[in-house]
Z-matrix of the N, CA and C atoms (Angstrom, degrees):
N
C 1 1.463
C 2 1.524 1 108.73
N 3 1.282 2 115.68 1 147.78
C 4 1.454 3 122.63 2 -177.72
C 5 1.539 4 110.52 3 -67.43
N 6 1.342 5 116.37 4 135.86
C 7 1.465 6 120.44 5 -179.06
C 8 1.528 7 112.52 6 -60.06
N 9 1.336 8 116.79 7 -36.33
C 10 1.460 9 120.03 8 -179.10
C 11 1.531 10 111.24 9 -65.21
N 12 1.322 11 116.31 10 -37.80
C 13 1.465 12 120.20 11 179.71
C 14 1.525 13 109.75 12 -65.99
N 15 1.311 14 116.59 13 -42.52
C 16 1.466 15 120.52 14 178.21
C 17 1.530 16 109.82 15 -63.71
N 18 1.323 17 117.09 16 -41.81
C 19 1.457 18 120.68 17 -179.36
C 20 1.536 19 110.50 18 -65.21
N 21 1.318 20 117.81 19 -43.74
C 22 1.457 21 121.01 20 178.96
C 23 1.529 22 110.43 21 -63.63
N 24 1.334 23 116.75 22 -42.48
C 25 1.462 24 119.85 23 177.24
C 26 1.520 25 112.02 24 -62.32
N 27 1.315 26 117.07 25 -40.97
C 28 1.463 27 120.69 26 177.37
C 29 1.513 28 112.42 27 -64.16
N 30 1.334 29 116.56 28 -42.49
C 31 1.466 30 119.80 29 178.05
C 32 1.522 31 110.68 30 -64.29
N 33 1.336 32 116.46 31 -37.40
C 34 1.461 33 120.37 32 177.90
C 35 1.528 34 110.55 33 -61.16
N 36 1.317 35 116.27 34 -45.91
C 37 1.461 36 119.56 35 -179.97
C 38 1.522 37 112.03 36 -65.15
N 39 1.323 38 116.23 37 -42.77
C 40 1.467 39 120.37 38 -177.78
C 41 1.526 40 111.09 39 -64.87
N 42 1.322 41 118.13 40 -34.34
C 43 1.463 42 119.34 41 179.79
C 44 1.519 43 112.69 42 -87.60
N 45 1.326 44 118.01 43 -30.05
C 46 1.459 45 120.45 44 -175.79
C 47 1.526 46 113.01 45 -81.42
N 48 1.311 47 117.79 46 -45.05
C 49 1.468 48 120.37 47 -172.61
C 50 1.530 49 113.92 48 -59.51
N 51 1.322 50 120.39 49 -46.03
C 52 1.476 51 118.11 50 177.97
C 53 1.533 52 112.75 51 -62.52
N 54 1.307 53 116.86 52 -37.48
C 55 1.466 54 119.78 53 179.20
C 56 1.518 55 111.34 54 -70.63
N 57 1.310 56 117.00 55 -37.95
C 58 1.453 57 120.95 56 -178.78
C 59 1.525 58 111.07 57 -62.46
N 60 1.324 59 116.61 58 -40.65
C 61 1.460 60 119.93 59 178.41
C 62 1.514 61 112.05 60 -61.04
N 63 1.310 62 116.39 61 -44.53
C 64 1.470 63 120.67 62 179.93
C 65 1.523 64 110.22 63 -66.24
N 66 1.331 65 116.60 64 -43.74
C 67 1.472 66 119.40 65 -179.96
C 68 1.526 67 110.94 66 -64.21
N 69 1.318 68 117.16 67 -38.04
C 70 1.459 69 120.10 68 -179.52
C 71 1.529 70 110.80 69 -65.94
N 72 1.322 71 117.06 70 -38.53
C 73 1.464 72 120.26 71 179.51
C 74 1.522 73 112.05 72 -74.17
N 75 1.339 74 117.21 73 -45.26
C 76 1.458 75 120.31 74 -175.48
C 77 1.522 76 113.07 75 -81.27
N 78 1.318 77 117.76 76 -16.54
C 79 1.449 78 120.46 77 -179.79
C 80 1.509 79 113.11 78 -68.51
N 81 1.301 80 116.49 79 -18.26
C 82 1.461 81 120.61 80 -177.86
C 83 1.522 82 113.24 81 -103.32
N 84 1.305 83 117.37 82 -3.49
C 85 1.461 84 120.31 83 -178.37
C 86 1.524 85 110.16 84 -118.91
N 87 1.295 86 115.46 85 156.35
C 88 1.465 87 121.96 86 177.01
C 89 1.522 88 108.23 87 -91.01
N 90 1.323 89 116.44 88 123.05
C 91 1.461 90 119.61 89 179.98
C 92 1.523 91 109.81 90 -84.21
N 93 1.330 92 117.56 91 143.65
C 94 1.471 93 120.75 92 179.74
C 95 1.531 94 111.53 93 -64.89
N 96 1.312 95 116.15 94 151.12
C 97 1.470 96 122.13 95 -179.77
C 98 1.529 97 112.60 96 -58.55
N 99 1.351 98 120.27 97 -39.56
C 100 1.467 99 118.81 98 178.47
C 101 1.536 100 113.12 99 -60.21
N 102 1.315 101 117.24 100 -31.39
C 103 1.462 102 120.27 101 177.95
C 104 1.520 103 109.80 102 -67.04
N 105 1.326 104 116.83 103 -43.92
C 106 1.464 105 120.31 104 177.73
C 107 1.525 106 111.28 105 -62.52
N 108 1.328 107 117.05 106 -40.85
C 109 1.465 108 119.76 107 178.34
C 110 1.523 109 110.65 108 -64.32
N 111 1.314 110 117.59 109 -40.73
C 112 1.466 111 121.03 110 179.85
C 113 1.527 112 111.26 111 -67.92
N 114 1.311 113 118.00 112 -36.00
C 115 1.461 114 121.29 113 -178.71
C 116 1.524 115 112.49 114 -67.49
N 117 1.317 116 118.08 115 -19.84
C 118 1.471 117 120.18 116 176.45
C 119 1.519 118 111.94 117 -62.89
N 120 1.330 119 116.97 118 -25.52
C 121 1.458 120 120.84 119 -176.71
C 122 1.520 121 113.33 120 -89.39
N 123 1.309 122 118.34 121 -5.64
C 124 1.462 123 120.97 122 -178.24
C 125 1.531 124 112.07 123 -65.91
N 126 1.336 125 120.76 124 -51.19
C 127 1.472 126 118.73 125 -178.83
C 128 1.531 127 114.25 126 -59.17
N 129 1.352 128 120.40 127 -44.77
C 130 1.464 129 117.64 128 177.34
C 131 1.529 130 112.58 129 -63.75
N 132 1.317 131 117.45 130 -35.93
C 133 1.466 132 120.00 131 179.85
C 134 1.524 133 111.17 132 -66.83
N 135 1.321 134 116.79 133 -41.87
C 136 1.466 135 120.56 134 178.70
C 137 1.522 136 110.13 135 -66.21
N 138 1.323 137 117.13 136 -43.68
C 139 1.456 138 120.91 137 178.93
C 140 1.523 139 111.21 138 -60.83
N 141 1.319 140 116.94 139 -43.59
C 142 1.467 141 120.60 140 177.74
C 143 1.523 142 111.08 141 -63.35
N 144 1.314 143 117.63 142 -39.56
C 145 1.467 144 120.83 143 179.96
C 146 1.524 145 111.64 144 -66.70
N 147 1.315 146 117.17 145 -28.92
C 148 1.460 147 120.26 146 178.38
C 149 1.524 148 111.02 147 -81.00
N 150 1.325 149 117.39 148 -41.73
C 151 1.466 150 121.48 149 -172.38
C 152 1.527 151 113.07 150 -82.24
N 153 1.318 152 118.28 151 -40.93
C 154 1.466 153 121.11 152 -173.13
C 155 1.526 154 113.76 153 -54.87
N 156 1.336 155 120.42 154 -46.24
C 157 1.469 156 118.03 155 178.15
C 158 1.526 157 113.43 156 -59.87
N 159 1.328 158 117.77 157 -34.96
C 160 1.464 159 120.44 158 178.36
C 161 1.525 160 111.36 159 -66.56
N 162 1.329 161 116.99 160 -27.71
C 163 1.459 162 120.17 161 -178.30
C 164 1.523 163 113.12 162 -84.43
N 165 1.312 164 118.62 163 -33.96
C 166 1.471 165 120.04 164 -171.02
C 167 1.529 166 114.67 165 -112.61
N 168 1.331 167 118.33 166 -1.98
C 169 1.458 168 120.11 167 178.79
C 170 1.519 169 109.84 168 -113.94
N 171 1.335 170 115.50 169 145.18
C 172 1.459 171 118.53 170 175.05
C 173 1.533 172 109.45 171 -83.96
N 174 1.308 173 117.85 172 -175.25
C 175 1.456 174 122.00 173 -176.55
C 176 1.515 175 114.19 174 -63.23
N 177 1.323 176 117.53 175 -19.89
C 178 1.467 177 121.34 176 -178.72
C 179 1.517 178 112.81 177 -99.77
N 180 1.330 179 117.87 178 2.87
C 181 1.451 180 121.33 179 178.21
C 182 1.517 181 114.54 180 89.64
N 183 1.336 182 117.40 181 9.09
C 184 1.463 183 121.12 182 178.30
C 185 1.525 184 110.12 183 -89.59
N 186 1.321 185 116.38 184 147.28
C 187 1.455 186 121.57 185 178.19
C 188 1.526 187 109.45 186 -62.26
N 189 1.328 188 116.71 187 128.34
C 190 1.460 189 122.13 188 -176.12
C 191 1.519 190 109.54 189 -134.42
N 192 1.331 191 115.38 190 77.58
C 193 1.461 192 121.22 191 177.09
C 194 1.521 193 106.03 192 -105.26
N 195 1.335 194 114.47 193 102.96
C 196 1.453 195 120.49 194 -172.51
C 197 1.527 196 109.05 195 -156.09
N 198 1.335 197 117.30 196 155.54
C 199 1.469 198 119.41 197 174.42
C 200 1.533 199 112.94 198 -64.38
N 201 1.321 200 117.91 199 -14.02
C 202 1.464 201 121.62 200 177.30
C 203 1.533 202 112.50 201 -87.14
N 204 1.327 203 117.63 202 -4.63
C 205 1.463 204 121.76 203 179.98
C 206 1.525 205 108.64 204 -83.41
N 207 1.348 206 115.81 205 97.05
C 208 1.459 207 120.26 206 -176.62
C 209 1.530 208 111.96 207 -67.01
N 210 1.331 209 117.09 208 -32.47
C 211 1.467 210 120.02 209 177.58
C 212 1.529 211 110.50 210 -62.52
N 213 1.318 212 116.06 211 -45.33
C 214 1.462 213 120.46 212 -179.33
C 215 1.530 214 111.24 213 -65.23
N 216 1.321 215 116.97 214 -44.11
C 217 1.465 216 119.80 215 -179.88
C 218 1.524 217 111.54 216 -63.65
N 219 1.332 218 117.45 217 -44.45
C 220 1.467 219 120.54 218 177.77
C 221 1.527 220 110.53 219 -65.58
N 222 1.333 221 117.07 220 -34.83
C 223 1.461 222 120.66 221 176.88
C 224 1.523 223 112.07 222 -65.28
N 225 1.318 224 116.18 223 -38.26
C 226 1.463 225 120.11 224 177.63
C 227 1.523 226 110.25 225 -65.85
N 228 1.338 227 116.34 226 -44.03
C 229 1.468 228 120.12 227 177.10
C 230 1.528 229 109.90 228 -59.68
N 231 1.324 230 116.93 229 -45.70
C 232 1.470 231 121.20 230 179.71
C 233 1.521 232 111.37 231 -62.21
N 234 1.310 233 116.43 232 -41.91
C 235 1.457 234 120.42 233 179.09
C 236 1.520 235 112.33 234 -62.61
N 237 1.322 236 116.02 235 -40.82
C 238 1.461 237 119.85 236 178.14
C 239 1.528 238 111.63 237 -66.22
N 240 1.327 239 116.37 238 -41.45
C 241 1.469 240 120.02 239 178.74
C 242 1.530 241 109.61 240 -64.05
N 243 1.319 242 116.68 241 -44.25
C 244 1.474 243 120.51 242 -179.89
C 245 1.524 244 110.60 243 -62.27
N 246 1.316 245 116.22 244 -42.10
C 247 1.462 246 120.72 245 -178.53
C 248 1.531 247 111.39 246 -65.66
N 249 1.334 248 116.92 247 -43.22
C 250 1.463 249 120.43 248 -175.73
C 251 1.526 250 112.79 249 -78.15
N 252 1.354 251 117.43 250 -37.51
C 253 1.462 252 119.06 251 -172.53
C 254 1.527 253 113.48 252 -103.53
N 255 1.324 254 117.96 253 -25.81
C 256 1.464 255 122.91 254 -174.33
C 257 1.535 256 111.44 255 54.29
N 258 1.336 257 115.19 256 34.97
C 259 1.453 258 122.32 257 -178.91
C 260 1.529 259 108.19 258 -118.23
N 261 1.326 260 116.82 259 110.36
C 262 1.460 261 121.41 260 -174.47
C 263 1.522 262 112.05 261 -63.33
N 264 1.328 263 117.38 262 -46.69
C 265 1.461 264 120.08 263 -178.10
C 266 1.526 265 111.33 264 -62.79
N 267 1.312 266 117.48 265 -45.07
C 268 1.463 267 120.69 266 177.92
C 269 1.526 268 111.00 267 -62.25
N 270 1.312 269 117.09 268 -39.16
C 271 1.468 270 121.23 269 178.28
C 272 1.520 271 110.47 270 -61.30
N 273 1.332 272 117.17 271 -45.05
C 274 1.465 273 120.61 272 -179.53
C 275 1.519 274 110.66 273 -65.12
N 276 1.324 275 117.18 274 -45.70
C 277 1.465 276 120.73 275 -177.73
C 278 1.527 277 111.05 276 -63.52
N 279 1.321 278 117.04 277 -48.05
C 280 1.470 279 119.64 278 -178.77
C 281 1.527 280 110.85 279 -68.83
N 282 1.324 281 117.64 280 -37.47
C 283 1.461 282 119.84 281 176.96
C 284 1.515 283 112.59 282 -62.34
N 285 1.323 284 116.58 283 -42.69
C 286 1.473 285 119.54 284 178.57
C 287 1.523 286 110.89 285 -69.04
N 288 1.336 287 116.64 286 -38.59
C 289 1.465 288 119.67 287 177.09
C 290 1.529 289 110.11 288 -63.77
N 291 1.324 290 116.64 289 -41.86
C 292 1.470 291 120.12 290 178.18
C 293 1.523 292 110.25 291 -61.32
N 294 1.317 293 117.59 292 -41.61
C 295 1.463 294 120.56 293 179.29
C 296 1.526 295 110.98 294 -64.21
N 297 1.329 296 116.74 295 -43.73
C 298 1.467 297 119.69 296 179.10
C 299 1.527 298 111.79 297 -62.78
N 300 1.335 299 116.11 298 -43.74
C 301 1.473 300 119.82 299 179.76
C 302 1.529 301 110.47 300 -65.78
N 303 1.316 302 116.98 301 -45.27
C 304 1.479 303 120.07 302 179.94
C 305 1.521 304 111.25 303 -62.49
N 306 1.317 305 117.62 304 -41.63
C 307 1.471 306 120.78 305 178.12
C 308 1.528 307 110.80 306 -64.88
N 309 1.349 308 117.29 307 -39.31
C 310 1.464 309 120.07 308 179.95
C 311 1.526 310 111.13 309 -68.07
N 312 1.325 311 116.40 310 -39.79
C 313 1.465 312 120.89 311 -177.12
C 314 1.525 313 111.46 312 -77.75
N 315 1.324 314 117.09 313 -45.30
C 316 1.460 315 121.95 314 -173.12
C 317 1.523 316 113.39 315 -94.43
N 318 1.317 317 116.92 316 -14.88
C 319 1.464 318 119.83 317 -175.33
C 320 1.506 319 109.81 318 79.36
N 321 1.310 320 115.33 319 159.96
C 322 1.464 321 118.53 320 177.97
C 323 1.426 322 109.86 321 117.50
């Protein structure tokens, strides 16, 4: 059997089995309302944890908060657009345009 197929099957089991156990247990019980309210904040927190290091760290992992940080500047523009418009597609388009313009003007 192909090594890649075995590896994909193993990854499937490793990611599926822990989730399946939780779903099987919680699927039969009613979760309290405070848990549902708290779970609403999980996706924004995870997204922030993924994006923030890319915005404020340089390639070597050092803090890089500077007007020369094009990632940070484009991120600020994107954040403002998202906050004002609440439109995901517009946020992505303007954020990418801001990054392209900043890279063209500032280099990098």
